[in-house]
C-alpha positions in Angstrom: 226.8 67.4 294.2 226.9 64.9 292.4 225.2 63.5 288.8 222.7 61.7 290.1 221.7 63.5 293.1 221.3 66.6 290.8 219.4 64.7 288.5 217.2 63.5 290.6 216.5 66.5 292.0 215.5 68.0 288.8 213.1 64.9 288.1 211.7 65.6 291.3 210.8 69.0 290.9 209.6 68.9 287.1 207.3 65.7 288.4 206.1 68.1 291.5 205.3 70.6 289.2 203.7 68.9 286.7 201.9 66.8 289.0 200.6 69.7 290.8 199.5 71.1 287.6 197.5 68.5 286.5 196.1 67.5 289.7 194.8 71.0 290.9 193.8 72.2 287.2 192.5 68.9 285.5 189.9 70.7 283.6 191.6 74.0 282.5 194.4 71.5 281.7 192.0 69.6 279.3 190.8 72.7 277.7 194.7 72.8 276.5 194.4 69.5 275.2 191.1 70.4 273.8 189.3 67.8 275.2 186.5 67.4 277.8 188.1 64.2 279.5 190.0 66.1 282.6 189.8 62.6 284.8 193.2 61.6 283.2 195.1 64.4 283.5 194.0 64.3 286.8 195.1 60.5 287.6 198.1 61.5 285.8 199.2 64.3 288.0 198.3 62.2 291.4 201.1 59.7 290.0 203.3 62.4 289.4 203.5 63.4 293.3 204.0 59.5 294.2 206.8 59.0 291.7 208.1 62.8 292.8 208.0 61.3 297.0 209.8 58.3 295.9 212.5 60.2 294.0 212.9 62.8 296.9 213.5 59.7 299.1 216.3 58.6 296.5 218.1 62.2 296.9 218.5 61.1 300.5 219.4 57.3 299.8 220.7 56.7 297.2 220.1 53.3 296.7 220.8 51.3 293.2 218.1 49.3 292.8 215.4 52.0 293.4 217.0 54.5 291.3 217.2 52.2 288.2 213.5 51.6 288.8 213.1 55.3 288.5 214.6 55.4 285.8 212.8 52.2 283.8 209.9 54.2 285.2 211.3 57.2 282.8 211.9 55.0 279.8 208.5 54.0 280.0 207.3 57.6 279.8 209.5 58.3 277.1 208.1 55.0 275.4 204.9 55.7 275.8 205.1 59.7 274.3 207.1 58.6 271.5 203.9 56.6 270.4 201.5 59.4 271.1 203.5 61.7 268.8 204.1 59.4 266.6 201.3 57.4 266.3 198.6 60.4 267.3 196.2 57.8 268.4 194.6 60.7 270.6 192.3 63.6 270.0 194.4 66.5 270.9 195.3 69.3 269.9 198.7 70.4 268.8 199.5 72.2 271.2 198.9 69.0 273.6 201.4 67.4 271.5 203.9 69.5 271.7 203.7 69.6 275.3 203.9 65.8 275.5 206.9 66.1 273.3 208.5 68.5 275.6 207.8 66.8 278.9 209.2 63.6 277.0 212.5 65.1 275.7 213.1 66.5 279.4 212.7 63.1 281.0 214.8 61.7 278.5 217.3 63.6 279.8 216.8 63.3 283.4 217.1 59.2 282.7 220.3 59.8 280.9 221.9 61.8 284.0 220.5 59.2 286.2 221.8 56.3 284.3 225.3 58.4 284.2 225.5 59.0 287.9 224.0 55.0 288.9 226.9 53.3 287.0 229.2 56.0 289.4 227.3 54.8 292.3 230.2 53.7 295.0 232.7 54.5 293.1 236.0 54.6 295.0 237.4 58.3 294.8 238.8 59.2 291.3 238.4 55.5 289.3 236.0 53.6 287.8 236.4 50.7 290.8 233.5 50.4 293.2 234.2 50.1 296.9 232.3 48.6 299.5 232.5 48.7 303.2 231.7 46.3 305.9 232.2 46.8 309.8 231.0 45.2 312.8 232.1 45.3 316.5 232.0 42.3 318.1 232.9 41.2 322.1 236.2 40.1 322.0 239.9 41.0 321.9 242.0 41.7 319.0 243.7 38.2 318.9 240.5 36.3 319.2 238.7 38.3 316.5 242.3 37.7 314.1 241.8 34.1 314.7 238.5 34.3 313.5 239.0 36.2 310.1 242.7 34.8 309.6 241.4 31.2 309.8 241.3 31.4 305.3 240.1 27.5 305.3 237.1 28.1 307.9 236.0 31.1 305.6 233.7 28.7 303.6 231.8 27.9 306.9 230.9 31.7 307.2 230.0 32.4 304.0 227.5 31.4 302.1 228.8 31.9 298.3 231.7 30.1 299.1 231.4 25.5 299.2 235.6 25.6 299.9 238.6 27.1 300.8 241.7 25.4 300.1 245.6 27.0 300.5 247.5 25.9 297.3 250.7 27.1 297.9 252.6 29.8 300.8 251.8 31.4 303.5 251.1 35.2 304.2 251.6 37.9 301.7 252.1 35.9 298.5 249.8 33.3 299.4 247.5 31.7 297.2 244.3 29.7 297.4 241.2 28.0 295.7 237.8 28.8 296.4 234.5 27.2 295.0 230.9 27.8 294.7 228.9 24.9 292.7 230.6 25.0 289.7 232.4 27.3 289.8 235.7 28.0 290.9 239.0 30.9 290.8 241.9 31.3 292.4 243.0 34.4 294.5 246.4 35.9 295.5 247.6 37.1 298.9 249.2 40.6 298.4 248.7 42.3 302.2 249.5 40.2 305.5 249.7 42.4 308.3 249.7 39.5 311.6 246.9 40.4 313.8 245.6 43.6 312.1 244.9 43.0 308.2 245.0 40.7 305.1 244.1 41.3 301.3 243.3 38.5 298.8 243.3 39.7 294.7 241.3 37.6 292.8 242.8 36.6 289.2 239.9 37.7 286.8 242.2 37.3 284.1 241.4 33.1 284.3 239.9 32.0 281.0 237.6 30.2 283.2 236.9 32.9 285.6 233.3 32.6 286.2 232.1 36.4 287.4 231.5 39.3 285.5 234.8 41.5 286.9 237.8 43.2 285.2 239.5 43.4 288.6 238.7 42.5 292.7 240.2 42.7 295.7 238.9 42.1 299.1 240.6 43.4 302.4 239.7 42.0 306.0 241.0 44.2 309.0 240.8 44.4 312.9 240.7 47.2 315.1 240.6 47.9 318.6 237.1 49.5 319.3 237.2 49.5 323.1 238.3 47.8 326.3 235.7 45.2 325.3 235.5 44.9 321.8 237.3 45.0 318.3 236.2 46.1 315.1 235.8 43.6 312.2 235.9 45.8 308.7 235.7 43.9 305.2 236.4 46.2 302.4 235.5 45.0 298.4 237.5 47.0 295.6 236.0 45.7 292.3 235.1 46.9 288.7 232.8 45.4 286.3 234.1 44.3 282.6 231.8 46.3 281.1 230.4 49.3 281.7 226.5 49.3 281.2 226.8 46.4 284.0 227.2 49.2 286.7 223.9 49.9 285.7 221.9 46.2 285.0 224.1 44.0 287.2 225.4 46.6 290.1 221.6 47.1 291.8 220.9 43.6 292.0 224.1 42.3 293.1 224.8 45.0 296.1 221.6 44.3 297.5 223.0 40.4 297.4 226.5 41.2 298.3 225.2 43.3 301.6 223.5 40.3 302.7 226.2 37.9 302.4 228.9 40.1 304.3 226.0 40.5 307.2 225.8 37.0 307.6 229.3 36.6 307.6 229.7 39.0 310.4 226.7 37.8 312.1 228.5 34.2 312.3 231.9 35.6 313.4 230.0 37.4 315.8 228.3 34.6 317.0 231.4 32.6 317.1 233.4 35.3 319.2 230.3 35.2 321.9 231.1 31.5 321.7 234.3 31.6 322.7 234.2 34.3 325.1 231.8 32.4 327.1 233.9 29.5 326.9 236.4 31.6 328.0 234.5 32.7 331.0 233.6 28.8 331.7 237.1 27.9 331.8 237.8 31.0 334.4 235.4 30.0 337.3 236.6 26.4 337.0 
């Protein structure tokens, strides 16, 4: 079990126990805090039970953006607790302030370990690089699927994050191409080319004008025989951010957007493969 899952489970258990105590025994808790106002404890308890449910969901799904939101809520809890302990704006007992401090320390620990776990989410085993896979079975032969994915200059027509692709030099392994999106541009070098099987491009992230926050970035496009009627297209991207904190602050937003772009690419390749299949069938009938 990884660090992220352990931290989420611990956070969920503490939120559940605290939420149940505050929800079931609000008057008794209010007495410990030396106040007659028990409604705030009841409301906080119910909120913690809902918070626990959102954490449990992410124990199984482990989606970067919701996990970041959980961490932010934990940090807000700690900040509010710190204010209450230091400013002492509430007429409550010393035991009450002590309980607030203990819970705040535990929440802080959970937020730290959740942050460390989030930073490692989707990492390629044994590295600091993240690895994302996207695949789709399309109703066409390997030959046609390869013709679609290996039409490099046409890639801009299916990828919404690229406006233009231009081959600069070479062919196959060692080929260089230039890509652009709006005013941003970069170059890539082909590091693998296996005809009708797979190819890879590595981005020149060391260039002084490279516009994105990656230390390294490599994409691989591959086709695999699924069955007699279908071919699987697989896209794999391996990348590392320039700074560790970007794994926490940028990656949760980037993954959602990048997933959307890659699904659109696969949608368009699937549509093209279906169109080509219909054309072939019409020619056979003629």
